[in-house]
Every structure is written in C-alpha cells, then in structure tokens.
DRENPA-333102 format. One record per residue: residue number from 0; x, z, y of N, C-alpha, C, CB in turn. Coordinates in Angstrom, 1 decimal, always signed. Glycine has a CB too. Layout:
N
{rec NUM {X Z Y} {X Z Y} {X Z Y} {X Z Y}}
...
//
This chain:
65
{rec 0 {-51.3 +120.3 +81.7} {-50.9 +121.9 +81.9} {-49.6 +121.6 +83.2} {-50.1 +122.7 +80.0}}
{rec 1 {-49.5 +122.4 +83.7} {-48.4 +122.5 +84.8} {-47.6 +123.8 +84.6} {-49.0 +122.5 +86.4}}
{rec 2 {-46.4 +123.9 +84.9} {-45.3 +125.3 +84.8} {-45.6 +125.9 +86.0} {-43.6 +125.1 +84.8}}
{rec 3 {-45.4 +127.0 +86.0} {-45.8 +128.1 +87.3} {-44.7 +129.1 +87.2} {-47.5 +129.0 +87.1}}
{rec 4 {-43.8 +129.2 +88.1} {-42.9 +129.9 +88.0} {-43.0 +131.1 +88.9} {-41.8 +129.1 +88.1}}
{rec 5 {-41.9 +132.2 +89.4} {-41.9 +133.2 +90.1} {-41.9 +132.5 +91.7} {-40.8 +134.2 +89.7}}
{rec 6 {-42.8 +132.8 +92.8} {-42.3 +132.4 +94.2} {-43.6 +131.5 +94.2} {-40.6 +131.5 +94.4}}
{rec 7 {-44.2 +131.1 +93.1} {-45.3 +130.2 +93.4} {-46.8 +130.7 +93.1} {-45.1 +129.1 +92.7}}
{rec 8 {-47.6 +130.4 +93.7} {-49.0 +131.0 +93.9} {-49.5 +131.5 +92.6} {-50.2 +130.0 +94.5}}
{rec 9 {-49.5 +131.1 +91.6} {-50.2 +131.6 +90.3} {-49.6 +132.8 +89.8} {-50.2 +130.6 +89.2}}
{rec 10 {-48.6 +133.3 +90.4} {-47.9 +134.2 +90.0} {-47.9 +135.2 +91.3} {-46.6 +133.8 +89.6}}
{rec 11 {-48.7 +134.8 +92.1} {-48.3 +135.9 +93.5} {-49.7 +137.0 +93.4} {-48.1 +134.9 +95.4}}
{rec 12 {-49.3 +137.8 +94.0} {-50.5 +139.1 +93.9} {-51.7 +138.7 +94.8} {-49.9 +140.7 +94.6}}
{rec 13 {-51.7 +137.8 +95.8} {-52.8 +137.2 +96.5} {-53.4 +136.0 +96.2} {-52.5 +137.1 +97.5}}
{rec 14 {-52.9 +135.2 +95.1} {-53.6 +134.2 +94.5} {-54.6 +135.0 +93.5} {-52.5 +133.1 +93.6}}
{rec 15 {-56.1 +134.5 +94.0} {-57.3 +135.0 +93.2} {-57.9 +136.2 +93.6} {-57.1 +135.1 +91.9}}
{rec 16 {-57.2 +136.9 +94.8} {-57.3 +138.2 +94.6} {-58.7 +138.7 +95.0} {-56.3 +138.8 +95.3}}
{rec 17 {-59.5 +137.9 +95.6} {-60.8 +138.4 +95.8} {-61.8 +137.3 +95.0} {-61.0 +138.6 +97.5}}
{rec 18 {-61.1 +136.8 +93.9} {-62.0 +136.1 +93.2} {-61.5 +135.7 +91.7} {-62.5 +134.9 +94.1}}
{rec 19 {-60.9 +136.8 +91.1} {-60.0 +137.0 +90.2} {-60.9 +136.6 +88.6} {-59.3 +138.6 +90.3}}
{rec 20 {-60.3 +136.1 +87.8} {-60.7 +135.4 +86.5} {-59.8 +135.3 +85.5} {-61.2 +134.2 +86.8}}
{rec 21 {-60.2 +135.2 +84.1} {-59.2 +135.4 +83.1} {-58.1 +134.2 +83.1} {-59.8 +135.4 +81.7}}
{rec 22 {-58.5 +133.2 +83.6} {-57.5 +132.2 +83.8} {-56.3 +132.6 +84.6} {-58.2 +131.1 +84.4}}
{rec 23 {-56.4 +133.4 +85.8} {-55.2 +134.0 +86.3} {-54.2 +134.8 +85.8} {-55.5 +134.6 +87.2}}
{rec 24 {-54.8 +135.5 +84.9} {-54.3 +136.2 +83.8} {-53.3 +135.5 +83.0} {-55.4 +136.6 +82.8}}
{rec 25 {-54.1 +134.5 +82.5} {-53.1 +133.8 +81.5} {-52.0 +132.6 +82.5} {-54.2 +132.7 +80.1}}
{rec 26 {-52.4 +132.2 +83.4} {-51.3 +131.7 +84.1} {-49.7 +132.7 +84.3} {-51.9 +131.3 +85.5}}
{rec 27 {-50.3 +134.0 +84.6} {-49.2 +135.2 +84.8} {-48.4 +135.4 +83.5} {-49.9 +136.6 +85.1}}
{rec 28 {-49.3 +135.5 +82.4} {-48.6 +135.8 +81.4} {-47.8 +134.5 +80.7} {-49.5 +136.5 +80.5}}
{rec 29 {-48.4 +133.4 +80.6} {-48.1 +132.3 +79.9} {-47.0 +131.4 +80.7} {-49.4 +131.6 +79.7}}
{rec 30 {-47.1 +131.5 +82.2} {-46.5 +130.5 +83.2} {-47.1 +129.0 +83.2} {-45.0 +130.5 +82.9}}
{rec 31 {-48.3 +128.9 +82.8} {-48.9 +127.5 +82.8} {-50.2 +127.7 +83.3} {-49.0 +126.8 +81.4}}
{rec 32 {-50.4 +126.6 +83.9} {-52.1 +126.6 +84.5} {-52.6 +125.0 +84.3} {-52.4 +127.2 +86.4}}
{rec 33 {-53.8 +125.2 +84.1} {-54.7 +123.6 +84.2} {-54.1 +123.0 +85.3} {-56.6 +123.6 +84.4}}
{rec 34 {-53.8 +121.7 +85.3} {-53.6 +120.7 +86.5} {-54.4 +121.0 +87.7} {-54.0 +119.4 +86.0}}
{rec 35 {-55.8 +121.0 +87.1} {-56.6 +121.1 +88.2} {-57.6 +122.6 +88.6} {-57.4 +119.9 +88.1}}
{rec 36 {-56.5 +123.5 +88.5} {-56.9 +125.0 +88.6} {-56.6 +125.2 +90.2} {-56.0 +126.3 +87.4}}
{rec 37 {-57.7 +125.9 +90.9} {-57.5 +126.4 +92.3} {-58.6 +127.3 +92.2} {-57.5 +125.4 +93.6}}
{rec 38 {-57.7 +128.3 +93.2} {-58.0 +129.4 +93.6} {-58.2 +130.1 +94.9} {-57.5 +129.9 +93.2}}
{rec 39 {-58.7 +131.0 +95.5} {-58.7 +131.5 +96.7} {-57.0 +132.1 +96.8} {-59.9 +132.8 +96.8}}
{rec 40 {-56.3 +132.1 +98.3} {-55.3 +132.9 +98.8} {-56.0 +133.8 +99.5} {-54.3 +132.4 +99.4}}
{rec 41 {-55.8 +134.9 +99.0} {-56.2 +136.4 +99.6} {-55.2 +137.0 +100.7} {-56.3 +137.6 +98.3}}
{rec 42 {-54.2 +136.4 +101.2} {-53.1 +136.9 +101.8} {-53.5 +137.0 +103.3} {-51.7 +136.0 +101.5}}
{rec 43 {-53.3 +138.2 +103.6} {-53.9 +138.7 +105.0} {-53.7 +137.7 +106.1} {-53.1 +140.1 +105.5}}
{rec 44 {-52.4 +136.9 +106.2} {-52.5 +136.0 +107.4} {-53.3 +134.7 +107.1} {-51.1 +135.7 +108.0}}
{rec 45 {-53.7 +134.6 +105.7} {-54.6 +133.5 +105.4} {-55.7 +133.6 +105.2} {-54.4 +132.9 +104.6}}
{rec 46 {-56.5 +134.5 +105.0} {-57.7 +135.0 +104.5} {-58.8 +134.5 +105.5} {-57.6 +136.5 +104.3}}
{rec 47 {-58.6 +134.4 +106.6} {-59.9 +133.9 +107.7} {-59.9 +132.6 +107.2} {-59.6 +133.8 +109.5}}
{rec 48 {-58.8 +132.0 +106.5} {-59.1 +130.4 +106.4} {-59.7 +129.9 +105.0} {-57.8 +129.5 +106.7}}
{rec 49 {-59.7 +130.9 +104.5} {-60.4 +130.8 +103.1} {-59.8 +129.7 +102.5} {-62.1 +130.5 +103.1}}
{rec 50 {-58.3 +129.5 +102.3} {-57.9 +128.8 +101.6} {-57.9 +128.6 +100.0} {-57.0 +128.8 +102.0}}
{rec 51 {-58.2 +127.5 +99.6} {-58.1 +127.5 +97.8} {-56.7 +126.6 +97.7} {-59.8 +126.5 +96.8}}
{rec 52 {-56.1 +127.1 +96.8} {-54.9 +126.5 +96.4} {-54.4 +126.5 +95.0} {-53.8 +127.0 +97.1}}
{rec 53 {-53.5 +125.6 +94.8} {-53.2 +125.5 +93.2} {-52.0 +126.5 +92.9} {-52.8 +123.9 +92.7}}
{rec 54 {-52.3 +126.4 +91.4} {-51.3 +127.8 +90.9} {-49.5 +127.3 +91.2} {-51.5 +128.2 +88.9}}
{rec 55 {-49.3 +126.3 +91.3} {-47.9 +125.8 +91.6} {-48.0 +125.6 +93.0} {-47.5 +124.5 +90.7}}
{rec 56 {-48.7 +126.1 +94.0} {-48.1 +126.4 +95.4} {-47.5 +127.2 +95.8} {-48.7 +126.4 +96.1}}
{rec 57 {-47.2 +127.2 +97.1} {-45.9 +128.0 +97.6} {-46.1 +128.6 +98.9} {-44.6 +127.1 +97.7}}
{rec 58 {-45.5 +129.7 +99.5} {-45.8 +130.1 +100.8} {-44.8 +131.1 +101.1} {-47.2 +130.6 +101.0}}
{rec 59 {-44.3 +131.4 +102.3} {-43.6 +132.5 +102.6} {-44.4 +134.1 +102.2} {-43.4 +132.1 +104.3}}
{rec 60 {-45.6 +134.2 +102.0} {-46.1 +135.6 +102.0} {-46.1 +135.9 +100.8} {-47.3 +136.0 +102.5}}
{rec 61 {-45.1 +135.3 +99.2} {-45.3 +135.4 +98.1} {-44.8 +137.1 +97.8} {-44.6 +134.3 +97.4}}
{rec 62 {-45.8 +137.6 +96.9} {-45.4 +138.9 +96.7} {-45.5 +138.9 +94.9} {-46.7 +140.1 +97.6}}
{rec 63 {-45.1 +139.3 +94.3} {-45.0 +139.3 +92.6} {-46.3 +139.9 +92.6} {-43.6 +140.4 +91.6}}
{rec 64 {-47.0 +139.5 +91.5} {-48.2 +140.1 +91.1} {-47.7 +141.2 +89.8} {-49.3 +138.8 +90.7}}
//
C-alpha cells in the first residue's frame, strides 16, 4: 500500500471521474492505495489524452474531492 495525501491524484475530484469504483472511495477515506492501482484522469485539460494515473501522482489541476 502507498500513502495518498491531499494534492495527489487519489484525492482529486478528477481521479476516476469517468470510471469510478469502490477502490477510489477507500483511497479517499483511508488515504492508502494499492501500489499497482491506476485509473483515468478526467481533468478537462487532459481528458482527450485518456491518461491513466496512479493514486500518488500529482498535477497543477488538483481539485479536492
């Protein structure tokens, strides 16, 4: 497991925005994510790229979930 803090993708509104699952809820509640967990980034600036990001990734487009 990896720690996920505010400012990181796992706690961002855009993380898994179009492909949400129960794991995202657990990441946001517990602040921990499986090391190999990735999901899509739904940020409008990145949406056309279909990015898959890890829960501990970061970018300037962070919005708290």
